[in-house]
C-alpha positions in Angstrom: 38.0 -65.1 20.1 35.6 -62.2 19.8 34.4 -60.8 22.8 30.7 -60.5 23.6 29.4 -57.0 23.9 28.1 -56.3 27.4 24.5 -55.9 27.7 23.4 -52.6 28.0 21.0 -52.0 31.2 19.7 -48.7 32.4 22.2 -48.4 34.6 25.3 -48.4 32.3 23.8 -46.4 29.2 25.6 -43.4 28.2 23.6 -40.0 29.3 22.9 -37.9 26.5 23.3 -34.0 26.9 20.1 -32.8 25.9 20.5 -29.3 26.9 23.6 -28.2 24.9 23.5 -30.5 21.7 19.8 -30.3 21.4 19.5 -26.6 21.5 22.5 -26.3 19.2 20.9 -28.6 16.6 17.7 -26.9 17.0 19.2 -23.7 16.0 21.0 -25.0 13.3 17.8 -26.5 12.1 16.2 -23.3 12.2 19.0 -21.5 10.4 19.1 -24.6 7.7 15.4 -24.3 7.0 15.6 -20.3 6.9 18.3 -20.3 4.7 16.7 -22.6 2.4 13.6 -20.7 2.2 15.5 -17.7 1.6 17.4 -19.1 -1.1 14.7 -20.5 -2.9 13.9 -19.3 -6.5 10.0 -19.2 -5.9 10.6 -16.9 -3.1 12.7 -14.4 -5.2 10.2 -14.8 -8.3 7.3 -13.9 -6.1 9.1 -10.9 -4.3 9.9 -9.5 -7.8 6.4 -10.1 -9.0 5.0 -8.2 -5.7 7.5 -5.3 -6.3 6.4 -5.0 -10.1 2.9 -5.2 -9.2 3.2 -2.7 -6.3 5.0 -0.4 -8.7 2.3 -0.3 -11.4 -0.5 0.3 -8.8 1.3 3.2 -7.7 1.9 4.3 -11.3 -1.6 4.0 -12.2 -3.1 5.6 -8.9 -0.5 8.5 -8.8 -2.6 11.2 -10.3 -5.6 10.3 -8.3 -3.4 10.4 -4.8 -1.9 13.8 -5.6 -5.3 15.1 -6.8 -6.8 14.0 -3.8 -4.0 15.8 -1.7 -4.9 19.0 -3.7 -8.5 18.8 -3.0 -8.1 18.2 0.4 -5.9 21.4 0.7 -8.3 23.3 -1.3 -11.2 22.3 0.7 -9.3 22.8 4.1 -8.7 26.7 2.9 -12.2 27.3 1.7 -14.3 25.5 4.4 -15.7 23.3 1.9 -16.2 19.4 2.4 -14.3 17.4 -0.2 -16.3 14.6 -2.0 -14.1 12.5 -4.6 -11.8 12.7 -7.4 -11.6 11.0 -10.5 -9.2 8.1 -10.8 -7.3 9.4 -13.8 -6.8 12.7 -15.9 -9.3 11.9 -19.0 -8.5 15.0 -21.2 -4.7 15.0 -20.9 -4.8 18.6 -19.4 -2.7 17.5 -16.1 -5.7 18.2 -14.1 -8.1 15.4 -12.5 -11.7 16.2 -12.2 -12.8 16.4 -8.3 -16.1 17.6 -6.5 -16.4 19.4 -3.2 -19.4 20.3 -1.2 -19.5 24.1 -0.3 -22.5 25.7 1.2 -24.7 22.7 0.1 -23.8 23.1 -3.4 -21.6 20.9 -5.3 -18.4 22.9 -6.7 -16.6 21.1 -9.6 -12.9 21.4 -9.3 -9.8 20.5 -11.2 -7.0 19.6 -9.2 -3.5 19.1 -10.6 -2.1 15.6 -10.9 1.7 17.1 -11.0 3.6 17.1 -7.7 5.2 20.5 -8.6 1.7 22.2 -8.9 -0.5 20.6 -6.0 -3.9 22.6 -5.7 -7.0 23.1 -7.4 -9.1 25.4 -9.2 -13.1 25.8 -9.7 -14.2 24.6 -13.2 -16.9 27.3 -13.9 -17.4 25.9 -17.5 -19.3 23.0 -15.9 -20.8 24.5 -12.9 -24.7 24.5 -12.4 -26.0 27.9 -12.8 -27.2 29.5 -9.8 -31.0 29.5 -9.3 -32.5 32.8 -9.9 -35.9 34.2 -8.4 -38.1 35.5 -11.0 -39.9 38.9 -9.8 -43.1 39.1 -11.5 -43.9 42.8 -12.4 
């Protein structure tokens, strides 16, 4: 005949090893979850889109970044306070329009947007004329 299994009481239950097996299974669970996330096509596409977006932003603002470096350099050497630069070169001469404050006057600058020619030049063509005092005779 078939044997009747013995009834399990709290005294004869097998004791589970919670320390080693559960910690190993938790580590395996984390590895599997992390592996599934890293192998996901959505993550790869998202990272690719983010990298392309960052490269496009850098390419768009590159002229501005280089011009600001030149403007700050010019301002430090001349004792002026840098104000701001335009975002892009508007007339394709590889110089970005900037401005600085020197002796309470705004100085129009053209700062290079090339990495090989960092610096600025004063744009006298658009500078405001100095006010002259009229001496009545």
